C-alpha positions as CSV (number, residue, x, y, z in Angstrom):
1,M,-20.9,45.5,-8.0
2,L,-17.2,45.9,-7.9
3,D,-15.1,47.5,-5.1
4,T,-13.5,50.9,-5.7
5,P,-9.8,50.2,-6.3
6,T,-7.0,51.3,-4.0
7,Q,-4.5,53.4,-6.0
8,A,-1.4,51.9,-4.3
9,Q,2.0,53.4,-4.9
10,A,5.4,52.0,-4.2
11,P,7.5,54.1,-1.8
12,G,10.5,56.0,-3.0
13,R,9.4,56.4,-6.6
14,P,7.6,59.5,-8.1
15,A,4.0,58.7,-8.9
16,D,3.9,60.5,-12.2
17,D,6.8,59.3,-14.3
18,R,6.1,55.6,-15.2
19,V,3.1,54.1,-16.9
20,G,2.1,50.4,-17.1
21,I,0.8,48.6,-20.2
22,W,-1.1,45.6,-19.2
23,L,-1.7,43.3,-22.2
24,V,-4.6,40.8,-22.2
25,G,-3.0,38.1,-24.3
26,G,0.5,39.3,-23.4
27,R,2.3,36.1,-24.7
28,G,0.6,36.2,-28.1
29,S,2.3,37.4,-31.4
30,I,1.2,41.1,-30.8
31,G,2.1,41.1,-27.1
32,T,5.6,39.6,-27.9
33,T,6.2,42.1,-30.7
34,V,5.2,44.9,-28.3
35,A,7.7,43.6,-25.7
36,V,10.6,43.3,-28.2
37,G,9.8,46.7,-29.8
38,L,9.4,48.6,-26.5
39,H,12.8,47.3,-25.2
40,V,14.8,48.1,-28.2
41,I,13.2,51.5,-28.8
42,A,13.6,52.5,-25.1
43,N,17.2,51.5,-25.3
44,E,17.7,53.4,-28.6
45,L,18.5,50.2,-30.5
46,A,15.8,50.8,-33.0
47,A,13.8,53.8,-34.2
48,P,10.0,54.0,-33.3
49,T,9.0,53.7,-36.9
50,G,5.3,53.1,-37.2
51,C,4.5,54.8,-33.9
52,T,2.1,57.7,-34.7
53,T,3.0,59.5,-31.4
54,A,6.7,59.6,-32.3
55,G,6.0,61.9,-35.3
56,D,6.5,65.6,-35.6
57,A,2.8,66.3,-35.1
58,F,3.2,65.3,-31.4
59,V,6.2,67.5,-30.6
60,G,5.4,69.4,-27.4
61,V,2.8,66.9,-26.2
62,P,3.8,65.5,-22.8
63,L,3.6,61.8,-23.5
64,P,5.3,59.2,-21.3
65,R,8.7,58.3,-22.6
66,F,9.1,54.8,-24.1
67,A,11.7,54.2,-21.4
68,D,9.0,54.9,-18.8
69,L,6.6,52.3,-20.1
70,V,6.5,49.0,-18.1
71,L,4.9,45.8,-19.5
72,G,2.8,43.2,-17.8
73,G,-0.3,41.2,-18.7
74,H,-2.5,38.1,-18.6
75,D,-2.4,35.1,-20.7
76,I,-3.7,31.5,-20.6
77,S,-0.5,30.4,-22.5
78,A,2.6,29.4,-20.5
79,T,5.0,29.8,-23.5
80,P,7.7,32.2,-22.3
81,L,8.1,35.5,-24.2
82,V,11.8,34.7,-25.1
83,R,10.7,31.4,-26.7
84,R,7.8,33.1,-28.5
85,A,10.0,35.9,-29.8
86,G,12.4,33.2,-31.1
87,Q,9.6,31.6,-33.0
88,L,8.7,35.0,-34.5
89,A,12.3,35.5,-35.5
90,D,12.5,32.1,-37.1
91,S,9.4,33.0,-39.1
92,G,11.2,36.1,-40.5
93,M,9.0,38.6,-38.8
94,I,11.4,40.1,-36.2
95,P,15.2,40.4,-36.9
96,P,17.1,37.9,-34.7
97,R,19.5,40.5,-33.5
98,L,16.7,42.5,-32.0
99,V,15.3,39.5,-30.2
100,A,18.7,38.8,-28.8
101,A,19.1,42.4,-27.7
102,A,15.7,42.4,-26.1
103,Q,16.2,39.2,-24.1
104,A,16.5,40.9,-20.7
105,G,13.5,43.0,-21.4
106,L,11.5,39.9,-22.5
107,E,12.4,38.1,-19.3
108,Q,11.4,41.0,-17.2
109,A,8.1,41.4,-18.9
110,D,7.4,37.7,-18.7
111,R,7.8,37.8,-15.0
112,E,4.9,40.2,-14.9
113,I,2.5,38.1,-16.9
114,R,-0.1,36.3,-14.8
115,P,-2.5,33.4,-15.6
116,G,-5.5,34.8,-17.6
117,Y,-9.1,33.9,-17.4
118,D,-10.3,30.8,-19.2
119,P,-14.0,30.2,-19.1
120,A,-13.4,26.5,-19.9
121,T,-11.4,25.9,-16.7
122,H,-12.6,28.6,-14.3
123,E,-14.6,27.3,-11.3
124,G,-16.9,29.3,-9.1
125,A,-18.5,32.7,-9.7
126,Q,-17.2,34.9,-12.5
127,A,-16.9,37.8,-10.0
128,D,-14.1,35.9,-8.4
129,A,-12.2,35.9,-11.7
130,V,-12.8,39.7,-12.0
131,H,-11.4,40.3,-8.6
132,R,-8.4,38.1,-9.2
133,L,-7.5,39.7,-12.5
134,A,-8.0,43.2,-11.0
135,A,-5.8,42.4,-8.1
136,D,-3.0,41.3,-10.5
137,I,-3.3,44.8,-12.2
138,T,-3.3,46.7,-9.0
139,G,-0.4,44.6,-7.7
140,F,1.6,45.4,-10.8
141,R,0.9,49.1,-10.3
142,A,2.1,48.9,-6.7
143,R,5.2,46.9,-7.4
144,H,6.5,49.4,-10.0
145,G,5.2,52.6,-8.5
146,L,3.3,53.4,-11.6
147,R,1.3,56.5,-12.0
148,T,-1.3,54.7,-14.0
149,V,-1.9,51.5,-16.0
150,V,-3.5,51.1,-19.4
151,V,-5.1,47.7,-20.2
152,V,-5.2,46.7,-23.9
153,D,-7.0,43.6,-25.0
154,V,-5.0,41.9,-27.7
155,A,-6.4,38.4,-27.1
156,S,-8.0,36.2,-29.8
157,T,-11.2,37.3,-31.4
158,E,-14.3,35.9,-29.7
159,A,-17.7,34.9,-31.1
160,I,-20.4,37.5,-30.8
161,P,-22.4,36.7,-27.6
162,E,-26.1,36.1,-27.7
163,D,-27.9,39.3,-26.8
164,R,-29.6,38.8,-23.4
165,P,-31.6,41.2,-21.2
166,E,-29.1,40.9,-18.3
167,F,-26.4,42.4,-20.5
168,H,-28.3,45.7,-20.6
169,D,-28.9,46.0,-16.8
170,P,-26.1,46.7,-14.4
171,D,-28.0,45.2,-11.5
172,L,-28.7,42.0,-13.4
173,L,-25.0,41.9,-14.4
174,T,-24.1,41.8,-10.7
175,Q,-26.3,38.8,-10.3
176,V,-24.7,37.1,-13.4
177,L,-21.3,37.6,-12.0
178,A,-22.2,36.2,-8.6
179,D,-24.0,33.1,-9.8
180,P,-21.7,30.2,-10.6
181,D,-24.5,28.6,-12.6
182,G,-25.6,31.8,-14.4
183,V,-25.0,33.2,-17.9
184,L,-21.4,32.7,-18.9
185,L,-19.9,36.0,-19.9
186,P,-17.3,36.2,-22.7
187,A,-13.7,36.3,-21.4
188,S,-13.2,39.8,-22.9
189,V,-16.1,41.1,-20.7
190,I,-14.4,39.6,-17.6
191,T,-11.1,41.3,-18.4
192,A,-12.8,44.6,-19.2
193,L,-14.5,44.5,-15.8
194,A,-11.1,43.8,-14.2
195,A,-9.7,46.9,-15.9
196,I,-12.6,48.9,-14.6
197,E,-12.2,47.5,-11.0
198,S,-8.5,48.3,-11.0
199,G,-9.1,51.9,-12.1
200,S,-7.1,51.4,-15.3
201,G,-7.5,53.0,-18.7
202,Y,-8.7,50.5,-21.3
203,A,-8.7,49.8,-25.1
204,C,-10.0,46.7,-26.9
205,F,-7.8,46.0,-29.9
206,T,-10.1,43.1,-31.0
207,P,-13.8,43.0,-32.1
208,S,-14.7,40.9,-29.0
209,A,-17.6,41.8,-26.7
210,A,-15.6,43.6,-24.0
211,M,-17.2,47.1,-23.4
212,T,-19.8,46.7,-26.2
213,L,-22.2,45.3,-23.5
214,P,-24.2,48.4,-22.4
215,S,-23.9,47.4,-18.8
216,V,-20.1,47.2,-18.9
217,R,-19.9,50.5,-20.8
218,A,-22.2,52.2,-18.2
219,L,-20.0,50.9,-15.4
220,A,-16.9,52.3,-17.0
221,D,-18.6,55.7,-17.4
222,A,-19.8,55.6,-13.8
223,R,-16.3,54.8,-12.5
224,G,-14.7,57.6,-14.6
225,I,-12.5,55.1,-16.5
226,V,-10.8,56.6,-19.6
227,F,-11.2,54.3,-22.6
228,A,-10.9,54.1,-26.3
229,G,-12.5,52.2,-29.2
230,Q,-12.6,48.7,-30.5
231,D,-10.8,46.5,-33.1
232,G,-7.5,48.0,-34.3
233,K,-7.4,49.5,-37.7
234,T,-4.1,48.2,-39.1
235,G,-4.3,47.2,-42.7
236,E,-7.2,46.7,-45.2
237,T,-9.6,48.9,-43.2
238,L,-7.0,51.6,-42.8
239,L,-6.6,51.7,-46.6
240,R,-10.3,51.7,-47.1
241,T,-10.9,54.7,-44.8
242,A,-8.1,56.6,-46.6
243,I,-9.3,55.8,-50.1
244,A,-13.1,55.8,-49.8
245,P,-13.4,59.6,-49.0
246,M,-11.5,60.3,-52.3
247,F,-14.3,58.7,-54.3
248,V,-17.0,60.5,-52.4
249,A,-15.2,63.9,-52.6
250,R,-14.8,63.5,-56.4
251,G,-18.5,62.7,-56.8
252,M,-17.9,59.1,-58.0
253,H,-20.5,56.6,-57.1
254,V,-19.1,53.4,-55.6
255,H,-21.2,50.4,-56.6
256,S,-19.2,47.6,-55.0
257,W,-16.2,47.1,-52.9
258,A,-15.2,43.4,-52.6
259,G,-12.4,42.2,-50.3
260,A,-10.5,39.0,-49.4
261,N,-8.1,38.5,-46.6
262,L,-5.5,35.7,-46.4
263,L,-3.7,35.0,-43.2
264,G,-2.3,32.2,-41.0
265,G,-0.9,31.9,-37.5
266,G,-3.1,32.1,-34.5
267,D,-5.4,34.7,-36.0
268,G,-6.0,32.7,-39.1
269,A,-6.9,29.6,-37.0
270,T,-9.2,31.6,-34.8
271,L,-11.0,33.4,-37.6
272,A,-11.6,30.1,-39.4
273,D,-14.4,29.7,-36.9
274,P,-17.5,31.1,-38.6
275,E,-18.8,32.4,-35.3
276,A,-15.6,34.1,-34.3
277,V,-15.1,35.7,-37.7
278,R,-18.6,37.3,-37.7
279,S,-17.6,40.1,-35.4
280,K,-14.4,40.8,-37.4
281,L,-16.3,41.0,-40.7
282,A,-19.0,43.2,-39.2
283,S,-16.4,45.7,-37.9
284,K,-14.5,45.8,-41.2
285,T,-17.7,46.6,-43.2
286,R,-19.3,49.2,-40.9
287,G,-16.8,51.9,-41.6
288,L,-16.9,51.4,-45.4
289,R,-20.7,51.6,-45.5
290,S,-20.6,54.8,-43.4
291,L,-18.2,56.4,-45.9
292,V,-19.7,55.4,-49.3
293,G,-23.3,54.6,-48.4
294,E,-25.4,51.6,-47.3
295,H,-26.1,50.8,-51.0
296,V,-22.6,49.5,-51.6
297,V,-22.2,45.8,-52.4
298,A,-19.4,44.7,-50.1
299,P,-18.7,41.0,-50.0
300,L,-15.8,40.2,-47.7
301,H,-14.2,37.0,-46.5
302,I,-11.2,35.9,-44.5
303,D,-9.4,32.7,-45.3
304,N,-7.0,30.8,-43.1
305,V,-3.8,30.0,-45.0
306,P,-1.5,28.4,-42.4
307,D,1.8,28.7,-44.3
308,L,1.5,32.5,-44.4
309,G,2.0,32.7,-40.6
310,D,1.7,36.3,-39.4
311,I,1.8,37.8,-42.9
312,K,-1.7,39.1,-43.8
313,T,-2.5,39.8,-47.4
314,A,-5.7,41.8,-48.2
315,W,-7.0,42.3,-51.7
316,D,-9.8,44.7,-52.6
317,H,-11.6,45.2,-55.9
318,I,-13.5,48.6,-56.2
319,H,-16.1,49.3,-58.9
320,A,-17.3,52.9,-59.2
321,E,-19.2,55.0,-61.7
322,G,-17.7,58.2,-63.1
323,F,-18.7,61.0,-65.5
324,L,-21.5,60.0,-68.0
325,G,-21.7,56.6,-66.4
326,S,-18.1,55.6,-67.3
327,R,-16.6,52.6,-65.5
328,I,-13.9,53.0,-62.9
329,T,-12.1,50.1,-61.3
330,M,-9.4,50.0,-58.7
331,Q,-7.6,47.1,-57.1
332,T,-5.4,47.2,-54.0
333,I,-3.1,44.7,-52.4
334,W,-1.9,45.2,-48.8
335,S,0.6,42.7,-47.4
336,A,2.4,43.0,-44.1
337,Y,3.2,41.2,-40.8
338,D,0.0,41.9,-38.9
339,S,1.7,42.0,-35.5
340,M,4.2,44.5,-36.8
341,L,1.3,46.8,-37.8
342,A,-0.5,46.4,-34.4
343,A,2.4,46.7,-32.0
344,P,3.3,50.4,-32.5
345,L,-0.4,51.3,-32.2
346,I,-0.5,49.6,-28.8
347,L,2.4,51.8,-27.6
348,D,0.6,54.8,-29.1
349,L,-2.7,54.0,-27.3
350,A,-0.9,53.5,-24.0
351,R,0.9,56.8,-24.3
352,L,-2.2,58.7,-25.3
353,L,-4.6,57.1,-22.7
354,A,-2.0,57.9,-20.1
355,L,-1.9,61.5,-21.3
356,A,-5.7,61.6,-21.1
357,E,-5.8,60.2,-17.6
358,R,-3.1,62.7,-16.5
359,A,-5.2,65.6,-17.9
360,G,-8.3,64.4,-15.9
361,V,-10.2,63.1,-19.0
362,R,-12.9,60.5,-18.1
363,G,-15.0,58.2,-20.2
364,V,-14.5,57.5,-23.9
365,V,-12.0,59.5,-26.0
366,P,-13.6,59.8,-29.4
367,E,-10.5,61.2,-31.0
368,L,-8.7,57.9,-30.4
369,G,-11.0,56.4,-33.0
370,F,-8.1,57.1,-35.3
371,F,-6.8,53.7,-34.3
372,F,-9.9,51.7,-34.6
373,K,-12.4,50.1,-37.0
374,D,-15.1,50.9,-34.5
375,P,-14.4,54.5,-33.1
376,W,-16.3,54.6,-29.9
377,G,-17.9,58.0,-29.2
378,S,-17.6,59.1,-32.8
379,D,-19.2,58.3,-36.2
380,V,-16.2,59.6,-38.1
381,H,-14.4,57.0,-40.2
382,D,-12.6,59.3,-42.7
383,F,-8.9,58.7,-41.9
384,S,-7.8,62.2,-42.9
385,Q,-10.5,63.7,-40.6
386,Q,-9.6,61.4,-37.8
387,T,-5.9,62.4,-38.1
388,T,-6.8,66.1,-37.9
389,E,-9.0,65.5,-34.8
390,L,-6.4,63.3,-33.1
391,H,-3.7,66.0,-33.5
392,A,-6.0,68.7,-32.2
393,W,-7.0,66.6,-29.3
394,A,-3.5,65.8,-28.3
395,H,-2.4,69.4,-28.2
396,A,-5.6,70.5,-26.4
397,T,-5.0,67.8,-23.8
398,A,-1.4,68.9,-23.5
399,A,-2.6,72.4,-22.7
400,R,-4.8,70.9,-19.9
401,V,-1.9,69.1,-18.5
402,A,0.2,72.3,-18.6
403,A,-2.5,74.2,-16.8
404,T,-2.6,71.6,-13.9
405,T,1.2,71.0,-13.6
406,T,2.5,72.5,-10.4
407,T,6.2,71.6,-10.5
408,S,8.9,71.6,-13.2
409,G,9.8,68.1,-12.1
410,Q,6.5,66.7,-13.2
411,S,7.0,68.2,-16.7
412,E,10.5,66.9,-17.0
413,A,9.3,63.4,-16.3
414,F,7.6,63.3,-19.6
415,G,9.0,63.7,-23.1
416,R,8.8,62.7,-26.7
């Protein structure tokens, strides 16, 4: 269906010291926050607070340095990163001094953002879009002499596509892509296919279709692409997967776990669409039910409150039963800038998927389920257990890298 990519390298630059992060939705709030954060962290103007991989548990793991990460991406928006970052500073999310300090980095990253795929305006076969997007990624790799590229989808959440037979058959998927009048695949599927064609690692930070289509997942496995789970776990679900195991371990019976989310900005507007919000609500509830049981009554809704901007507030009410039927209630409130929660995880995923690729790992990495509501390749949702498994995997993968490293120069190109 898709041609095998050419792993082009720029001359005069070692092939193992720099890693590309290709963001689908690179000019959105998350992409802009990643760009500002990466520049100021790489230049030691800010600490990597919130980055899991910067913690003591990862000492000795040969991750790409922040200074060796290069940004690019796709977006259908033409708003420059500098202007978008200024808007985020005006909203109070990013300190203006950091936006000013990152201007050169923002301009450089903006030059590497290419027009994305818009199903509403694309003409011709969808395969043409796949090849165009993939060529953008391979060109990015070649220009910067990158060892590898990790594609992370941070675009807006899509509606769940209708389940069709052609989505389950790789051969029929080929026909769909080639037929200009055929079934219209979601944009996230097109960008996931582009990542596969370009030979890049992949993670989907939204609950969109992407690699959930069996035919796309099968293609990724066949091509040996390294990839991780779906829908970033940044706030309410993070808290749920940390607290729910406590109730279970103490033998308390959780009857109900109700939740409400208030947010504005682009996400709030997108999730105001009943079809788009269905995938988000489903991914947020699956983990909770797996931890406390299918019996739990778990009403959950997301409300668009435009004046909140990027600040997301999540409220949960938990009702459980304790000793001799006694009543236990707990209420939690989580409030934070959503993009500030997501951005460090994008950097973590890029570093860890680059490590996996360097160690020769192929296919899904279950241990990276630590970062997701839907941990592909694993049914573990308990955050404590996920943490233990991630740390163990990182050090085991580091040992694999050490076993295959042939020169001291290669080792020195990586660091904490």
